[in-house]
Each structure stands twice: as structure tokens, then as C-alpha cells.
C-alpha positions in Angstrom: 173.2 -68.6 14.4 176.0 -69.1 11.8 178.5 -72.0 11.8 181.4 -72.5 9.4 183.5 -75.6 9.7 185.2 -77.9 7.2 184.4 -81.0 9.4 180.7 -79.9 9.4 180.7 -79.9 5.6 182.1 -83.5 5.3 179.7 -84.8 8.0 176.7 -83.0 6.5 177.5 -84.2 3.0 177.8 -87.9 4.1 174.5 -87.7 6.1 172.7 -85.9 3.3 173.9 -88.4 0.7 172.6 -91.3 2.8 169.2 -89.6 3.1 169.1 -89.0 -0.7 169.9 -92.6 -1.4 167.1 -93.7 0.9 164.7 -91.3 -0.9 163.9 -89.3 2.2 164.6 -86.0 0.6 163.0 -84.2 -2.4 165.3 -81.8 -4.2 165.3 -79.2 -6.9 168.7 -78.4 -8.3 169.7 -75.4 -10.5 172.9 -76.0 -12.5 174.8 -73.7 -14.8 174.4 -74.7 -18.5 177.4 -76.8 -19.7 177.9 -80.0 -21.5 179.3 -81.7 -18.4 176.5 -80.6 -16.1 173.8 -81.3 -18.8 175.1 -84.9 -18.8 174.9 -85.1 -15.0 171.4 -83.7 -15.1 170.2 -86.2 -17.6 171.6 -89.0 -15.5 170.4 -87.9 -12.1 167.1 -86.1 -12.7 164.2 -88.0 -11.2 160.7 -87.1 -9.8 162.3 -86.7 -6.4 165.4 -84.9 -7.7 164.3 -82.3 -10.2 167.1 -80.5 -12.1 167.0 -77.5 -14.3 169.7 -75.5 -16.2 170.5 -71.8 -16.0 171.8 -70.2 -19.1 174.2 -67.3 -19.2 175.6 -67.6 -15.7 179.1 -68.3 -14.7 180.3 -71.4 -12.9 178.3 -72.1 -9.7 180.8 -73.5 -7.3 178.7 -73.7 -4.1 175.6 -75.7 -3.3 172.9 -74.0 -1.4 170.3 -75.9 0.5 167.3 -74.2 2.0 165.1 -75.7 4.7 162.2 -74.2 6.7 164.6 -72.3 9.0 168.1 -72.6 7.7 170.4 -72.0 4.7 173.3 -74.3 4.1 176.2 -73.2 1.9 178.5 -76.0 0.9 181.7 -75.6 -1.0 183.3 -78.6 -2.7 186.6 -77.0 -3.5 189.3 -79.0 -1.8 187.8 -80.3 1.4 184.1 -79.9 1.9 183.3 -76.7 3.8 179.9 -75.7 5.0 178.3 -72.6 6.4 174.9 -73.0 8.2 172.8 -70.0 8.8 169.8 -70.7 11.1 167.4 -67.9 10.4 163.8 -68.4 9.3 163.5 -65.0 7.6 166.6 -65.5 5.6 165.5 -69.0 4.6 162.1 -67.6 3.4 163.9 -64.9 1.3 166.3 -67.5 -0.2 163.3 -69.7 -1.1 161.7 -66.7 -2.9 164.9 -66.0 -4.9 165.3 -69.7 -5.7 161.7 -69.8 -7.0 162.3 -66.9 -9.3 165.4 -68.6 -10.7 163.6 -71.9 -11.0 160.8 -70.3 -13.0 163.3 -68.8 -15.4 165.5 -71.9 -15.8 165.5 -74.4 -18.7 163.7 -77.6 -18.1 165.6 -80.7 -19.1 164.0 -82.6 -22.0 
């Protein structure tokens, strides 16, 4: 199942942000290396929200969230827009790709 809707993006972002604030979610974020994002990373990296930096990549303009059986793609350009793909095989594949990037990323000091 795949859903794309700008209203979904806004609703999901608000719901997810509340869960993050209540510490119900553990995250790992990969950001492209830049002074602006390095500052963000140093402010928001915690034990529950691990952040690493990727070198030599272009601007990453979409957040990707991976759960047990779904992949969420969220664009923050203009209005929030989200695409949800509910597919356990795709989610497992994206987790493997994320793990490879995570292992090659730069840890924040």
C-alpha cells in the first residue's frame, strides 16, 4: 500500500514530534555534512536520538523513517508532504541500506 498526501505529512509530523518529546521513540539520523547541520546535530544528539554525518553527499531534502513494515518519506519543502509505503520486504531492505550508511558515517564528537 502506498499513500501520498500533504495532509498526511502534516498530521504525521505533529504526531511524531509529540512522541519524540515524550521520549517514546528512539531514532538514528543521518545528515549531510554542513556547518548548519553539524550545529543542529550537536544540539539535538542524545542517547535516544543518535545523529551521524555523511560526508561527500549532496543536500538531503527528504526524511526517511523506517519501521518494521513501512517506509515513510517526508518532504519539508513548502507544505509537509508524506509518502507511506507499507511493505515489510521493502522496509527490511531500507534498514539494510541505512545500516550500511550508518556504519560509514562520521560520529559526532
